[in-house]
N, C-alpha and C positions, 0 to 999 in steps of 0.2 A: 571484426575488429570495429567499433563505432568510430568514426570520424568526427573530429571535431571542425564545427563550421567556420566559415573563416571570418564570418561575424563575430563569432565567439572568442574566437584566437585573438582578435585585433583588439579586448576588450583586457585593460589591465585593473586587476585584483585593486580593492579603496587601498590606496598606502595607510593611511591612517590606523583601518582596522587591521593589515597584516603587521604595523608597526605593534600595535596591543596585542596580534596574537604570538608573538614573538618574544615578546615580555612575557606573556604568563607561560609560554614554555618553560625562559628560566627561573621564574618563579616555582613551578612545580618541581624543578629541579631542586631546590630547596635555598635559590638565590635571591636575597634581598634587594628586589628592583626598586629605583625611583621613576616611576612611569608618569610620565608627562604626555602622551599621546593620542589619548583618547580625547575629544572633545564632549565629556559626558558630567555633568554636576556629580560630585559626591556623597549631595544631601539626598536623603529620602523622598518619596513622593509625600507631600505633607498630609496629616492623617484624615483631613475632612474629604480629601479626593477617594484615598482608599476605601474608607467609609463608605462612599456612595456606590462605587464598584462592587464593594461585596453587599449591598441591600438590591442592586441589581440585580445581582446573579442570584441572591434568594429569591427576588421575584418575579423570576423568570424570564428576565430580559436577557436569554439566551439564545436567541434564534437569530435568521435572518433579519435584517436591516434593509433601508431602501440603500440600493447600489451608491446612491451616494452621500448618505448619511442620513440621521433621524431629523424630523421637524425638530425636534428640543435642540438637537447641538447646533443646527444650522441657527436658529433661533439665536441662541446662546451668543454664535458666533459676530451674529448682527449684532445683537446691545453691546458686544464687547468693542466692536470698531466704532461703532455711535461714540461710548463713551471715551474710550481712548484716542481714538484718530478725529472724530468730528463725522467721519465717513458711513454714510446712509445707503445699505445696500441692503437688497431682498434675500430671501431664501433662495430664490432660483438662478442667484449669483454665486452660488458658495456649492463647494463639492468636499466633502471629509474623505482622506484617503488614510492609508497606513504610513504614515510618516510622511514630512516635509519632500523626503527622499523621491518617494513615491509619486506625491505633488508634482514634482518639477519634471518627473520622469513622461507623467501623464499628459503635463501641457505639454512638453518637445512635443510629445508623439502624436500629441490633437493639432500642430499648428507648425512643423515643417519637416520636408522631408529632403528626398534626391534632389541638390541643385541649389538646396538655398543654404545660404548664410547665415550665423548666429555669431554677435560677437559678445566675449567676453573680454573684460579689464584683467589684466594679470595682476601680483599673484589670486590665485582663485580656488576656491573652495574644488578640492581633490574630484569629484567626481561631474564638473561640470563638463568636461571637454568631451568624457568618456559614455553620458548620457546623451551630449548632444548626434558624439558619434554612430551611437544607436540607431538614430531613426535615418541614419543616412546622408545628413545634413552635415555641412562643414563649419568647425569653430572657429572661427577667427579671432585670434588671441592678441587683442592689446596690450603692449608692455605699458605700466605706469613705474613711476617710478618713487624713492623716498624723499626725493627733493618738494615731489608736489606732495606728499602726505601719502602716495599711494592712492592717487585720484584720477578716475578717467580725466582729460581735457575734453571740452568741447571741440577745439581743433582736431585732437584725437578721435576723436567721435567721427566726425565731418569726414577725414581722410578714411577714417575703416567702411565708412558706408558705401554698398557699391546697391545697384538694381537688385542681387539677389539677398541683399539683408533683408532678414525676414523677422528676426529678432534681437534686442539687447539686453542681457543679464546685467543686473545690478546686484549687489549684495552688501546693503549697508545697516547694521554694524557689520563689516566684512569679519570672515575667516577666509585666511588666517591672518591678517592685518589687524585686526581691531581697527581698524577705519572706519570714520562715520563722517560722511558726507553730510553738510549743513544742507539746509532747506534753499537758500541761496546757490549753491553749486549746482543741485540737481534740476533746480529748475531751468539753468543755463541748458544743463546737458537735454533736459525733454524738449526746451526751444528749440534746440538743435535739430535734436531728430524729427521734431514735428516740420520746419522748415524743409529739410532735405530726403526726406524717407516716408514713407508708409508704414512702416517698421513698427513692430510693438513691444512691450517691454515685460519682461519677465523680471518682477523685482522680489528678490529673495528676503523677505525681514524677520527671519526669524528668532535673531540674536534683538529684536526692537525693545526689549523691556530690560535688556544688560548693557546700559549705559553709564558713562561714569561722567564727572566735572562738570562742565559745562556743555556736553554735547547734550543732542537732543535727537530722538526719530522722528523720521519722517514717511508717510504713506505716500509714496510715490503717485499713487492713484489720485492722488487729492490736490497735486499740485496746478493741473489745469483742467476744466472740463471736458476736453475733449480726452482728454486721460483714461475716463471711466471705459470707453471703450476700446483701448488700446491697450489698457493694462494687466498682466496676469499676478496678482500678489499673492504669495506663497509664505506660509508661515505655520508652524507649529507649537505643541507643548513641553515638547522637549527641551528646552535650556531653561526658558523662565521656571516652570513648575516640576522641573525635576523629574519628568515623564519618558526618559527614552525606552524604557521596553513597553513604554502604552502603545508606542505607532500611533500618535496621533497626529497627523498633518492637515491643513487645508490650502484650498486656494480659492482666490475670489477672483472672478473673469465674467465677462458678456456671456448671458445666458445660450449662446452659441457653443460658446469655446464650453464651456461647464458640459451642456449635452454631448458634445463631442466627448470629452474627458470622463463620461459617465457610461458612454459606451464602451470606453477601451476598459473600465475597469470593472465592467461588467462581465469582462470576458477571461481579466486577468484575476482577482481577488473577491468576486460577488460581491464584497461589500466590509466595510472596515470593519475591526472587533466592537460586539455591541455592549460588552461590557465597559471597554475603554473610552467607547462613546459617553456613557453614562458617568464616566470618570473624567472628561474633558468637560463636560457640562459642569458640573462641584467647579473645577476649578476656573473654567472664568465666570460665574454669576457668584463662586461664594467668595469668601475674604482673601483680599490681595496682601495680608500684612506678610504672609509666605512669599510672594515675592522680594518684597522691601527687605524681607530680612538675608534671602539668598544675595541678592544685588550687594545689599552692604557689606557681607561676608566677601564675596567678588571684589569689590571696589579696594577694600585692604589685601588682599593676595595680591591684586595689582598692583598697589605702591611696595609692598614687599617682594617683589619678582621685580620689579623695574629699579628699585634700589640697588637688590644684590647684583644684579646682572650689569648694573652702571661700576659696579665695583671691580667688574673684570675684565684686563687689559684687554686690547683686541678685537671686542664683541661691539658693534654699531647696534643700539636699539631702535627702533620704532616703536615710540609709545603708546598702546591703545587706548580707546577711545571706548570700546566697548568692547562686545563678548565676552572671550575669558581667556586669549589667546596673544602670549609674546611671541613676535618676529623680528627675530633679530641676525644679522652677518655675521657668519662665524668665518669669512673666505681669507680672513688673514692667515688663519693656520694653515690653508691649504699648503702642502707642499712640504709641511713637516712630519715628523715620522713619530709615533707614538707605540713605543713597545717593538714589536715585529710588523705594523700597518704602518703604511704611508696614506696621508690623507690628500687624497685631490679632489675631492668634489665634496657635495652635501650628503650624498648616500655612505661613502665612504666613512664621513667624521662619523653618521648618526650609528653607524654600524661598529666602528671602533669604539666609539663612545658608550656604548652600550654593553659590549662584550667585555671591556676593559675595567670601566666603573660604574657598570650596572645601570647608567643613566640614560632613559631612553627618549629620544626627541623623535621629529618627524622632520626627514630630508625636505628642504626650501625646494626642488626640482619637482616634487610630487604636486606643489602650487604652482608651478609652472615660474619659481624664482630660484635659478641657482646660486646659490653661496648664502644662502640662510635656511634657517632651522626653525620649526614652530615647537613651541611650548603651550602646553593646556598647564593653565595655574587653577583648573577647578579640582585641587586637592588639596587637603591640610595644609595650612602655613608649616607646620615642624617638618613636612615631606617637601615642600619649596627650600624650607633654609637648608635642608640636609643634602637635598638632591642637588641645588647650585652651592653649593659648597665642594660636594665631589667634582661638580663639571669645572668648577676653580683650580681644583688641586690637581685635576687630571690634565687642563691645559698646559699646567706646568710644565708636565713630563716631556712635550714633544719639542723637538730638538731637527 
């Protein structure tokens, strides 16, 4: 009998992927499920991106590439950051990986280990703490509150810093809350870090093109000159270009960090997919109207989702400014019985909702925020309308 390592046993499966898997099981049994669990655009990858990948395959670009990515894809990333953020970077500061999650893993593996601490504001994306744990470092979770827009304050950051702090992980726009920090708010945070610690920043900016209203994206590395040497910027093509299955993410970091990540990646995956890299070049250098069209539709879905949720008694909604999630408080329904099930927390709430009303949400506890649930509105307006109507009807059955 092969024993499972203590390290593997301590890692929790992704809550969002687990929720999606359970919904697929019900669908396979013939049940119509309104699935709001996965953070995946429902659009197909734009045609010009697919065409570039097909052309690359026909032209024989099907072999190993350099471990950190081709010269073409690195140059495309450099050009995009100059155009979008005014951030001048060189190819030696760029590494392309198999999705932004892989980039985060490699960045953590290259910079932290046992005895180190990584500060993570909560609510946070479900994978952050486990990815930190996989390095042997300790995740220091700092609770943010709806009263502050789920934003880490300089005072909270200062209190969490210690001599063992190696990284601060930031995510704006944020999954799951949709929070977008202003440039001024981020400046205060990075100034606090620079004054009180020699720690670095890992800034997850993958939703940077999906923002709404007056919110604006900020590339953290551009806030102060000294941050160029103390920031790892992570992003990818999955969300803005509807390329989740292509697995294209990247990191921008000081050359020494990129070299360390390159060494790790060479032993893990050899290189990113050659075909996907050709697709990424087309995404970054080709027409961007596809991004605008998808963002406009997400904005309409956001308005619809927020309007319908506000009509449901007992729900407290944090209005998202970016990404494509609604994060709302359902704790007023804890202690009630729905059918044969008594809801006591976000896990039992989501399980009863799925099994009885066939509406699939993700428990807030997975994001470090008990009492909340996350809903992805990256699905059609008709599914949103019907699914939230079923949620409202089901909530009325609680006693």
